[in-house]
N, C-alpha and C positions, 0 to 999 in steps of 0.2 A: 335850662331848657332840657326837655325830655324829648329825645329822638327815636323814642320807641316806636317800633311799627310792627303791628301784629304780634306783640308780645316780646319783640326782640329789640335789644339796645344797639343800634347801628354803631355808635361810638365805642361800645365795649368790643363789639366783634372786630371793628378796625384795629384797635389796640391789640388784641390778641393775635391778630394776623401779622401785623407789623413785628411784634415780638417773636413770633414763630419764624418769619423770614430772616431776622437777625440772628436766631439761634441756629438755623440751618447754614447761614452764610459763613459764620466764624470758622467752622472746621474746614470749609472749602478754601478759605483765604489761607489758613494755616497750611493745607496741602501744597498751594501753589508756590508759597515762599520756601517750602522745604527743598533742600538740594536732592537732584535726581539719584536714584540708587546706582551703586557702582557695581552693577552685575558683571561687568566685563573688564575688571581691573587686575585679575589674577595674572601670575607670572605666565600661566599656560595661554591666556589670551594675547600675550605679547610675543609669542614664539615666531610669528611670521612677519613681525615688524621690520626685519631686515629688508623687506621687499618693497616698503613704503617709499615713494619718491617719484621723480620725473625721470625716465630713462631713455636712452637710445639703445636699440638692441640690434646687435649684429651677429652674423653666422662666424663660426671660428676662422673663416678665411678673411674676416674683416668687412664683408659686404653688409651694409644697413639693411635690416629686415623689417624694421619699423620703430614706431615710438610707443611707450607704454607709461601711463600715469596710475599710479597705485596710491589711493587715499584711504585713510582711516576715517570712517563715517560712523554715525549713529552712537556717538558716545564712546567710541573705541571698540565696539562690538562687531564691526564688519570691516573688511578691507575691500574697497571697490576697485576693479581693474578696469582701465579704459585703453584698449588697443587700437592702434591704426597701423595697418601695414605700410611699408614704404610704397609711394606712389598711390596711396588711399585706396587700393583694391579691396581690402577687407577691413572692416571695423568689428570689434567684438568688445564684450564686457563680461565681467564675472563678479560674483559676490562670494567672499570667503569669510567663513565664520567658525569659531571654535565652539563646539557643544560640550559644555562642562558635564553634562549628564553621561555622554558616552565617552568623554575624553578623547574626542576625535575632531580633526579639522574636516570641513566641508567645503567644496567649491561647485558652484553652478556657473557654467560658461554658456554664452550664446554669441552668435555673430551674424554678419549680414549675408552669409552663405547659406544660413539656416541651420548650422551646426548647433547641437546642444550637447554638452559634457556634464556629467554628474559625478564628482569624485569624492573620495573620502580617504583620510589617512592621518599621519602624525609626524611630528618631528622624530628624525631617526639619525642619530649620530651627527647632528648639526645641520642635516639636510631636511627640508620639508618634502616628504613623498607622499602624493595623492594618487589614488587610482580607483578605476571604475569600469564597469561593463557597458558596452553598447552595441550597436549594430553597424557594421561597414556598409559603404555605399553598394557593394555586391550583396548585401542582405545577410551576410555571415556574421556571427558574434564576434566581437573583438574586445581586447582587454587593453585599456589605456593605463599609462602610468607616467606622471610627470613628477619631476624631482627639482626643486630649487636649492642650489648650493651657494651660501655666501662665501666670498673670498676675502683674505685679509686686506686686498687694496680696495675693498668697498663694492666690487663688482658682484654680480649674481649671475651663476649659470643656470640656465633652464633647459632640461633634457627631457624631451616628450618621446616616448616610444609606444609602440603598440605590438599586441600579438594575437594572431588569429589562432584558433584551436588547431592543434597539431603542427604549428609553424613556429619558427624561431622569432624573437623579438626584432622589430624593425624600427629604426630611428625615423621619427616624422619631423622633428625639430630640434636643434640644439642652438640655443641663443645665449650671447653674453650681454648682459644688462650693464651699462655703465651710466651713472647718474649725468643728467644734464645741468641740474642745479641742485644745491643742497636742500634738504627736506627741513622745514622749520619744525620746531617743538610742537606747534599747535596742531600739526597734521598727525602726530603721533597718537593723540587721545582725544 
């Protein structure tokens, strides 16, 4: 049976089209079964893992300030923070990521009061120290610095301070993080 139409053999064209689709599909199938790249598996990417967990956060005098859940997401590339203040007055979130190109950590924080903080820094003598410039409510430039220090008992101290130009540093918040429940290994990476 000759299926030629206007000099074209329809069966031959169909065969070539089918073979082309199979040829294109094989590499796509091979890519989908390959393991994902391990771009965030270095030791430096794990420097802030001491903060992962579900935490009750208290002031140094023992008053509960809020609840914070820190999770490793996106294949271990990002730490996601989910903060709720005591009484639910303020909720906030941050993304924390290690930039291997600059060898620096970066945090972007936003909350229900409309605050935005952009901080950068590094692990320094066992403490994660991030800082950045912003504008205070009075419109003046302000420098923020937040340090997280892990303790031998598993708690973490967070110390946030600010400095306006020409003024001394002033504490904004000091919180002691104590785990509510142990973190499973699956949240670590």
